[in-house]
N, C-alpha and C positions, 0 to 999 in steps of 0.2 A: 504494500500500500504506500502511496506517495506521502511524504512527510507533511506536505501542505494540507492534504485531506485529513490526515491523522490529527493535526492541530485543531481542525474544525470540530472534531468529536470530543476534545478534551473538555471536562467539566469547567464551567466558568468559576473563577475564584469567588469565594464568599465576599460580599461587600465588606470593605474595611470598616472598622469601628468609627463612630462619629468623630469628626475632627475635634481635637482638644481646643478649648477656649484660647484665643490669642490675646496675650497681655503685652502691652507696650509700656516699658519703663522709661520715662524721660527724666534724666537727672544729669547734671554736669559732673557728678562724682562717679568716675568710672569704677572705683572699687565697690561702691554701693550697688551699682547696677549689675556688675559682674557677680558679686556674691549673692544678690537676690536672684539673679537668673539661674545660677547653679543650684541654689537651694530649692527654688520653686520647680525647676525641671526635674529634680530628684524625686519629687512627689509623684511624677508621672501624670499629673492632672492638667498641666498647662503647657502651651508653647509660648516661649518668652522671647521678646525682641527688646533690644536696648537702643536708646538714642542719647548720646552725651553732648551733642551740639544743639543747644536750644534753637538756634536759627534754622535748623533743618527739621525740627520736631513736627511741624505741620505737614511737610512733604512726606516724612516717614509714616505718619499716621495715614495719609492718603494712600500710600503704597501698600501698607500692611492691612488696613481696615481691621484694626483690633476689636475685640469684644469688650475690652476695658483698658483704660489708660491710667497708669500711676504716674503722677506728675509732681515734680518738685516745684516749690513756689519760688524760693530765692536762688536765682541763677543769673549769671552775668549776661549783659546785652539784652536778652529777651527773658522776662520772668514768666513763671508759670501762669499767672493771671492772664497775661497777653496771649499765651499759647492756648489756654482754655477758651478765651474769647474767639480766637480764630477757628478753633474746632467747632464751637457752638454755631458760628455763622456759616460754616461750610455745609451745604445741603447733603453731602455724601457722608459726613461725619457727625452731624449734630446729635444723633441719638446714642452715640457711644458714651457710656458713663466715664466720667473723670473723677478720680480720687486723688486729692492732693496729698503729697508727702511733705511734711514741714517740721522744722525745728523751731518755728516761730510760735508754736502753741504748746500747751502742756498736755499730759496724759489726761488730767482731770477735764480740761476743755474738750478733748476728744470724746470722752465718755459722756459729756453733757448733751451730745447730739447737735451742738452748734455746727454750722456749715460756713464755708468760705466761698463767697461768690456763688452761693447756691449749690456748692459741691461738698460732699463729705470729705473728711481728711483723716490721715493717720499721723500721729505725732512721732517725730524722730527722736531718739533712735527707736526703730521698730523691729521687734523680733520676728522671726519667720512665722511662728504660730499666729501672731497678731496680723501679719501681712496676709496670710492665707484667710483668716477670718474676715478681714476687710475686703479681700477680693470676693469671697463667697457672698458677703452681704450685698455687694454692689454689682455683681455679675448678672447680666440679663438672663432670664430663665432659659431662653433658647440656647444659650452658650454653655450652660452647666454640663459638665462631663459626666 
């Protein structure tokens, strides 16, 4: 029998599992984004992208189309508030939840339910379990693994 014909009779592979939620971490601190990426990917629950150049953050979000964005507030040149505003005004990105990461607030303020520019936030330093809890609280239902 011809190999081409044989290939047509092979069973089709079972559909791959649902794609993992895509998380984009935008922070000028490369050590923070790298360590968070490694730790979050080790859970097997997320696909993580990093962006360390605030000026490229909006472009990166357009390219990746993440399910959730973790965004530092205090960055040089373009701060997180400006990036969040660009994302909110972009018709292709405006529904993506943004969670601020910031050292400008305390853990008590985080627990109080306050928001920054209408967005939830996580107070730095943030542990991996706190980061995962923040992701799960804010990840859209369709993206949950």
